[in-house]
C-alpha positions in Angstrom: 153.1 57.1 117.1 150.0 57.7 114.9 148.9 54.1 115.4 149.2 54.6 119.2 147.2 57.8 119.1 144.4 55.9 117.2 144.5 53.2 119.8 144.2 55.7 122.7 141.4 57.5 121.0 139.6 54.2 120.3 140.0 53.2 123.9 138.7 56.6 125.2 135.8 56.5 123.0 134.3 53.6 124.9 134.1 55.8 127.9 132.4 58.4 125.6 130.0 55.7 124.4 129.0 54.0 127.7 128.8 57.1 129.9 125.6 57.9 128.1 124.1 54.9 130.1 125.6 56.2 133.4 124.2 59.8 132.9 120.9 59.5 131.0 119.8 56.1 132.4 121.3 55.4 135.8 121.7 58.9 137.2 119.0 60.8 135.2 115.8 59.4 133.9 115.5 55.8 135.1 115.0 56.5 138.8 112.3 59.2 138.1 110.6 57.3 135.2 110.6 54.1 137.2 108.7 55.8 140.1 106.3 57.8 137.9 105.6 55.4 134.9 106.6 51.8 135.5 105.6 51.8 139.3 102.6 54.0 138.6 100.1 53.7 141.5 102.5 52.0 143.8 103.5 53.4 147.2 106.6 55.6 146.9 108.5 53.6 149.5 107.7 50.4 147.7 108.9 51.7 144.4 112.1 52.9 146.1 112.6 49.6 147.5 112.1 47.9 144.2 114.7 50.1 142.5 117.1 49.7 145.3 116.8 45.9 145.1 117.6 45.9 141.4 120.7 48.2 141.8 121.9 46.0 144.7 121.4 42.6 143.0 123.1 43.8 139.8 126.1 45.4 141.6 126.5 42.3 143.8 126.5 40.0 140.7 129.0 42.2 138.9 131.3 42.5 142.0 131.3 38.7 142.4 131.9 38.0 138.7 134.5 40.6 138.1 137.7 38.9 139.4 136.8 35.6 137.9 135.9 37.1 134.5 139.2 38.9 134.5 141.1 35.8 135.1 139.3 33.9 132.4 139.9 36.7 129.9 143.6 37.0 130.7 144.1 33.2 130.4 142.5 33.2 126.9 143.6 36.7 125.8 139.9 37.5 125.0 139.4 40.7 126.9 138.1 42.5 123.8 135.6 39.7 123.1 134.3 39.9 126.7 134.1 43.7 126.4 132.0 43.4 123.3 129.8 40.8 124.8 129.0 42.9 127.9 128.8 46.2 126.0 126.2 44.9 123.5 124.2 43.2 126.4 123.9 46.6 127.8 123.0 48.2 124.5 120.3 45.6 124.0 118.9 46.0 127.5 118.8 49.8 127.2 117.0 49.7 123.9 114.5 47.2 125.4 113.5 49.8 128.0 111.7 51.6 125.2 109.3 48.7 124.9 108.3 48.3 128.5 104.7 49.4 129.2 103.3 51.6 132.0 103.0 49.8 135.3 105.2 46.8 134.3 107.8 47.4 137.0 108.9 43.8 137.2 110.1 43.7 133.7 111.7 47.2 134.0 113.7 46.1 137.2 114.9 43.0 135.3 116.0 44.8 132.1 117.6 47.6 134.1 119.6 45.1 136.2 120.8 43.3 133.1 121.8 46.7 131.6 123.9 47.5 134.8 125.5 44.0 134.4 126.4 44.9 130.8 127.7 48.3 131.7 129.8 47.3 134.7 131.0 44.0 133.2 132.4 45.7 130.1 134.3 48.2 132.4 136.3 45.4 133.9 137.8 44.7 130.4 137.9 48.3 129.4 140.1 49.1 132.3 142.4 46.1 131.7 143.2 47.3 128.2 144.8 50.6 129.5 148.3 49.1 130.0 148.2 47.7 126.4 147.6 51.1 124.7 149.7 53.4 126.9 153.3 53.5 128.1 153.9 53.9 131.8 155.0 57.6 131.3 151.7 58.5 129.7 149.3 56.1 131.5 148.1 58.8 133.9 147.1 61.2 131.1 145.6 58.5 129.0 143.5 57.3 131.9 142.4 60.8 132.6 141.6 61.3 128.9 139.3 58.4 129.0 137.4 59.9 131.9 137.2 63.3 130.4 135.8 61.8 127.2 133.2 60.1 129.3 132.1 63.2 131.0 131.9 65.1 127.7 130.1 62.3 125.7 127.7 61.5 128.5 127.0 65.1 129.2 126.3 66.0 125.6 123.8 63.2 125.1 122.2 63.9 128.5 121.8 67.6 127.6 120.0 66.5 124.4 117.8 64.1 126.3 116.9 66.8 128.8 115.9 69.2 126.0 113.8 66.4 124.5 111.8 66.0 127.7 111.4 69.7 128.3 110.5 70.5 124.6 109.1 67.3 123.2 107.2 69.2 120.4 110.5 70.2 118.9 111.3 66.6 118.2 107.8 65.7 117.1 107.0 63.8 120.3 103.6 64.1 122.0 104.7 64.4 125.6 107.6 64.2 128.1 107.0 60.5 128.8 107.4 59.5 125.2 110.6 61.6 125.1 112.1 59.7 128.0 111.3 56.5 126.3 113.0 57.7 123.0 116.0 58.9 125.1 116.6 55.2 125.9 116.8 54.5 122.3 119.4 57.4 121.7 121.5 55.9 124.5 121.5 52.5 122.9 122.5 53.9 119.5 125.2 56.1 121.1 126.7 53.3 123.1 126.5 50.7 120.4 127.7 53.0 117.6 130.8 54.5 119.3 131.8 51.1 120.7 132.6 50.1 117.1 135.6 52.4 117.2 137.0 50.7 120.2 136.6 47.3 118.5 138.4 48.4 115.4 141.1 50.6 116.8 142.2 49.1 120.1 144.8 46.3 120.0 145.0 43.5 122.5 148.3 42.1 123.6 148.2 38.3 123.7 148.9 37.5 127.3 147.2 34.1 127.7 148.9 30.8 127.4 145.8 28.6 127.1 145.0 27.4 123.6 142.2 24.8 124.6 138.5 25.2 124.1 136.3 27.5 126.0 135.7 25.0 128.9 139.5 24.7 129.3 140.0 28.5 129.3 137.2 28.9 132.0 138.7 26.2 134.2 142.1 27.8 133.8 140.6 31.1 134.6 139.0 29.9 137.8 142.4 28.3 138.8 144.2 31.7 138.1 141.6 33.6 140.1 142.3 31.5 143.2 146.0 31.8 142.7 145.7 35.6 142.4 143.6 35.9 145.5 146.4 34.1 147.4 149.0 36.3 145.9 147.2 39.6 146.7 147.2 38.5 150.4 151.0 38.6 150.3 151.5 41.6 148.0 151.3 44.2 150.8 151.4 47.3 148.5 148.6 46.1 146.3 146.6 45.0 149.3 147.1 48.3 151.1 146.2 50.3 147.9 143.0 48.4 147.4 142.0 48.8 151.0 142.7 52.6 150.8 140.9 52.8 147.5 137.9 51.0 148.9 137.5 53.6 151.7 138.0 56.8 149.8 136.1 55.7 146.6 133.3 54.7 148.9 133.1 58.3 150.0 133.2 59.5 146.4 130.5 57.1 145.3 128.3 57.8 148.3 128.3 61.5 147.4 127.5 60.7 143.8 124.6 58.5 144.8 123.2 60.4 147.8 123.6 64.1 146.6 120.3 64.2 144.8 118.4 62.6 147.8 120.2 65.0 150.2 119.3 67.9 148.0 115.6 66.9 148.0 115.7 66.6 151.7 116.8 70.2 152.0 114.0 71.1 149.7 115.7 71.7 146.3 113.6 71.2 143.2 114.3 68.3 140.8 115.1 70.6 138.0 117.9 72.2 140.2 119.3 68.8 140.7 119.4 67.9 137.0 121.2 71.2 136.3 123.7 70.4 139.0 124.3 67.0 137.3 124.9 68.6 134.0 127.3 71.1 135.6 129.3 68.3 137.0 129.5 66.5 133.7 130.8 69.4 131.7 133.2 70.7 134.4 134.5 67.1 134.7 135.6 67.1 131.0 138.5 69.6 131.2 139.2 68.9 134.9 140.0 65.2 134.3 142.5 66.1 131.7 144.1 68.7 134.0 144.4 66.1 136.7 146.1 63.6 134.3 148.7 66.3 133.5 149.0 67.1 137.2 149.6 63.4 138.0 152.4 63.3 135.5 154.2 66.5 136.7 153.5 66.8 140.4 153.0 63.0 141.2 150.0 60.7 141.1 149.8 60.1 144.8 150.0 63.8 145.7 147.3 64.5 143.2 145.0 61.8 144.8 145.7 63.4 148.1 144.6 66.8 146.7 141.4 65.3 145.4 140.7 63.6 148.8 141.3 66.9 150.6 138.9 68.7 148.3 136.3 66.0 148.9 136.7 66.5 152.7 136.1 70.3 152.1 133.1 69.5 149.8 131.5 67.3 152.5 132.0 69.8 155.3 130.5 72.6 153.0 127.7 70.4 152.1 126.6 70.2 155.8 126.2 73.9 155.8 124.7 74.9 152.5 121.2 76.5 152.5 120.5 77.8 149.0 120.5 76.1 145.5 123.3 78.4 144.4 125.6 76.7 146.8 124.5 73.3 145.4 125.5 74.5 142.0 128.9 75.6 143.3 129.4 72.3 145.0 128.6 70.6 141.7 131.3 72.7 140.0 133.8 71.7 142.7 132.8 68.0 142.5 133.3 68.1 138.7 136.9 69.5 139.3 138.0 66.4 141.2 135.6 63.5 140.5 137.1 62.4 137.3 140.6 63.1 138.5 140.5 60.9 141.5 138.9 58.0 139.5 141.5 58.4 136.6 144.6 58.6 138.8 143.5 55.8 141.0 143.0 53.6 138.0 146.5 54.5 136.5 148.3 54.4 139.8 147.0 50.7 140.3 148.4 49.8 136.9 151.9 50.5 138.2 151.5 48.1 141.1 150.2 45.0 139.2 152.1 42.4 137.2 152.2 42.7 133.4 150.1 40.2 131.4 147.5 39.8 134.2 145.8 43.2 134.0 142.2 42.0 133.5 142.5 39.6 136.5 143.9 42.3 138.8 141.5 44.9 137.5 138.8 42.4 138.3 139.6 42.8 141.9 139.9 46.6 141.5 136.4 46.7 139.9 135.0 44.4 142.5 135.9 46.9 145.3 134.5 49.6 143.1 131.1 47.8 143.0 131.2 47.1 146.7 131.9 50.8 147.3 129.0 52.9 148.5 128.0 50.2 150.9 129.6 51.6 154.1 128.9 55.3 153.1 125.1 55.1 152.9 124.9 52.9 155.9 127.1 55.3 157.9 124.8 58.1 156.8 121.7 56.2 157.7 123.0 55.3 161.3 124.3 58.8 161.9 121.0 60.4 160.8 118.9 58.1 163.0 121.1 58.8 166.1 121.0 62.5 165.5 117.4 62.6 164.9 116.7 60.7 168.1 119.1 62.9 170.1 117.8 66.2 168.7 114.0 65.5 168.6 112.2 67.3 171.5 109.3 65.7 173.3 105.9 66.1 171.6 107.4 68.0 168.6 105.4 70.2 166.2 105.4 69.6 162.5 107.8 72.5 162.0 110.2 71.0 164.6 110.1 67.5 163.0 111.0 69.0 159.6 113.8 71.2 161.1 115.3 68.2 163.1 115.1 66.1 159.9 117.2 68.6 158.0 119.7 69.0 160.8 120.0 65.1 161.1 120.6 65.0 157.3 123.4 67.5 157.7 125.0 65.3 160.4 124.6 62.2 158.2 126.4 63.7 155.2 129.1 65.0 157.4 129.9 61.5 158.6 131.3 60.6 155.1 134.4 62.6 156.1 135.6 59.6 158.1 135.9 57.4 155.0 138.1 60.0 153.2 140.4 60.3 156.3 140.8 56.5 156.7 141.5 56.2 152.9 144.0 58.9 153.0 145.9 57.4 156.0 146.0 54.0 154.4 147.2 55.5 151.1 150.1 57.0 153.0 151.6 53.6 153.5 151.5 52.6 149.9 154.9 52.7 148.2 155.1 52.2 144.4 158.7 51.1 144.4 158.2 48.6 147.1 155.1 47.3 145.2 157.2 46.8 142.1 159.9 45.0 144.1 157.2 42.7 145.6 156.1 41.8 142.1 159.6 41.1 140.9 160.3 38.9 144.0 157.1 37.0 143.4 157.8 36.4 139.7 161.5 35.7 140.3 
């Protein structure tokens, strides 16, 4: 039991470690610093396009690589080795951000994209180790524990980094820009340091049958990927769950990515948005644990439905908010369910997949996660453009243009409800017992 607790803690500490990159770098400082420092003097739309291109390319590469990497890792039982490789690739790239000079946007984009590949690639193998360290009866709680540790760890370092930028003199730094650069160093040290516990404490079950050299394992991995893709097409419950997950997690990720932009459109200050991000992190810590317990006692599927229902309410509320206090309240409510729906989706999926092929199947799961937030922003954009065109009066004044723009933005965020509804309907048809029977029939 003590050995199992140590393994669970070591596994969860990786979420604690790499969430610093997600909060301080991806969500917090990089987008602002990129626009104000590395793209200094460039047109604002051009700098936004450059950043968007970097995000898209990195996410696409990870999405395409994830299933194949998972198949290779399962064939050779080298999931931990892959995790270590991608994690320290991310660590190295994060530290390198400190060295990039003002105006050097090209190098900043490249290093940031490689950092995202390290971060996202390592998560494929981190997720796949979950069935190794937790029994099925505890897997919901353990999955939620990992997310809660991520919220706490990422939130604590981000809080320190925010203080560094607001009060650089307290840390012996000359200005906020220098503080941001040193924040990247703290993220690298945090991520790389705490990953050591994962390396030392987390066991890996030997699931692979290949004993040849690296080339043999890679060939076998590609073959296994093709076979798994063919199997998933015939495993109805896995296919249905992945489809449902794709829709509702697209809604979740769209809110995560578009909330700051939406808040700025409504006229909220950047400091208010950073405070909201911190609120979500610290509320998410206990809330993810509570959802893990709820999944074990009330049922995982019901708990996911509860989270989807809350997200529908959040989205509708978001279309009507007018003051920053409401934005803070929404941040609290999002924190209550964000980690829960992510954690329980991960653990529920673990019940549907065959044993010994977790990295491979989680490769598909993570692939859909990376392709998520594609439909949502597009849906928002199309809805916003249609609403703007329909609502704009002839020869509008500047005040009317701004008013219509805000109203169109409210319509656009409201359109995300569609994704949650479709995901909920598809999830209704997923049956865990039928899924297990399909796996047994396939393996028999």
